[in-house]
C-alpha positions, 0 to 999 in steps of 0.5 A, spaced: 719 515 680 721 510 676 727 505 678 731 508 673 730 515 675 732 513 682 738 510 680 740 515 676 739 520 681 743 516 686 749 516 681 749 523 680 749 525 687 754 520 689 759 522 683 758 530 684 759 529 691 765 525 691 769 531 689 767 535 694 768 530 700 775 528 697 776 536 698 773 536 705 778 530 707 784 534 704 782 540 708 781 536 714 788 533 713 791 540 712 788 545 716 784 541 722 788 545 727 785 551 724 778 550 723 776 545 729 772 548 734 768 546 740 763 543 736 766 541 730 771 535 729 775 533 724 779 527 723 782 521 719 779 514 719 783 507 719 779 501 719 779 493 719 773 491 714 770 484 714 765 483 708 761 478 705 756 478 699 749 476 701 746 470 696 753 468 694 754 461 695 760 458 699 763 464 701 768 466 706 769 474 709 774 478 705 778 482 710 781 489 708 783 495 710 779 502 710 781 509 710 778 515 710 776 522 714 770 524 718 767 530 720 762 531 726 758 537 729 755 537 736 748 540 736 747 539 743 750 535 749 746 529 746 745 529 739 751 530 733 751 530 726 756 526 722 759 525 715 764 519 715 767 519 708 771 512 706 775 513 700 777 506 700 772 501 702 773 494 701 767 489 700 766 483 696 768 476 699 773 470 698 772 463 696 765 464 692 763 458 688 764 457 681 757 457 680 757 465 681 762 466 676 761 472 670 765 469 665 769 463 663 776 463 665 781 463 659 785 457 662 780 451 662 784 448 668 781 454 672 774 452 670 770 450 677 775 454 681 773 458 687 773 466 686 775 471 690 771 477 688 774 484 690 769 490 690 772 497 692 768 503 693 768 510 695 763 511 701 759 516 704 755 515 710 751 522 713 749 519 720 745 522 726 748 520 733 745 520 740 750 520 745 748 517 752 755 520 755 760 524 752 764 518 750 759 513 748 753 514 743 750 510 737 748 512 730 744 511 724 744 513 717 744 512 709 750 509 706 752 511 699 757 508 695 761 509 688 764 503 686 771 504 684 774 497 682 772 490 681 776 484 680 775 477 680 781 472 682 781 465 680 787 461 683 788 454 683 794 450 686 798 445 681 804 441 682 808 445 677 806 451 681 800 456 682 795 458 677 792 465 677 787 469 673 784 476 674 778 478 671 776 486 671 769 485 673 767 492 673 762 491 667 758 486 671 757 490 678 753 496 679 757 503 679 752 505 685 750 502 692 746 504 697 744 502 704 744 503 711 749 504 716 749 502 724 754 505 728 756 504 736 762 509 738 766 510 744 771 516 744 777 516 749 778 522 754 771 523 755 769 525 748 775 528 746 780 523 744 780 517 739 774 515 736 773 507 737 767 505 732 764 498 730 760 499 724 755 495 720 753 497 713 747 494 710 747 494 702 740 494 699 742 495 692 744 488 688 751 489 687 751 485 680 748 487 673 746 484 667 746 477 670 740 473 673 744 473 680 744 477 685 748 479 691 748 485 697 754 488 700 754 486 707 760 489 711 763 490 719 768 495 720 772 496 726 775 503 725 779 508 729 778 515 728 784 520 729 782 527 731 786 533 727 786 539 732 783 540 738 777 544 740 778 552 741 781 553 748 778 557 753 781 563 755 784 565 748 781 570 743 
């Protein structure tokens, strides 16, 4: 299968799946208590993200806030399948050198300034998790993203005030991203409480298009998973 066909397939699956996954997240928020059982768990993801772009020069990590939902299903005492959906996953980097620019800013005074490159994705991570105990487990799986927003911010401090220019860089970034997710999880209350996750997301697709430059998304996500509803209660029918 050619690269174009593979890329088109990723985009198609991502776009068709996003509406379903958004609906799944909404179901989790509205009906979690009714549909959660001993094996199936639903919840909300709130996280702090630190991201950077592999190959971009002079950068600092970009901090951001992530929000989403999760579904997990226990296959047995040791194995669990998981679907993490992050509707707002901030990526990119800060203070990238001007040599990485896509365009020339309208204001010549901003030429040569550093760039804050903000790229936001909707991401889906279907994972398989091995649980060493009811609380502690590790997971791995693919990481797919659909770019929802992209902008470059040029800023410069001047004696008369700060100059700022925002450029919509969607046309210079690929719609789809694909890679891998590595996750370490600890769940409070012997596996029945809040999820605490440390996740590393590794992008395999060049985030840029129509340019000779290349950059690959890297993200560390520290997240709290807030369960919605509890398992089915013994003794009740």
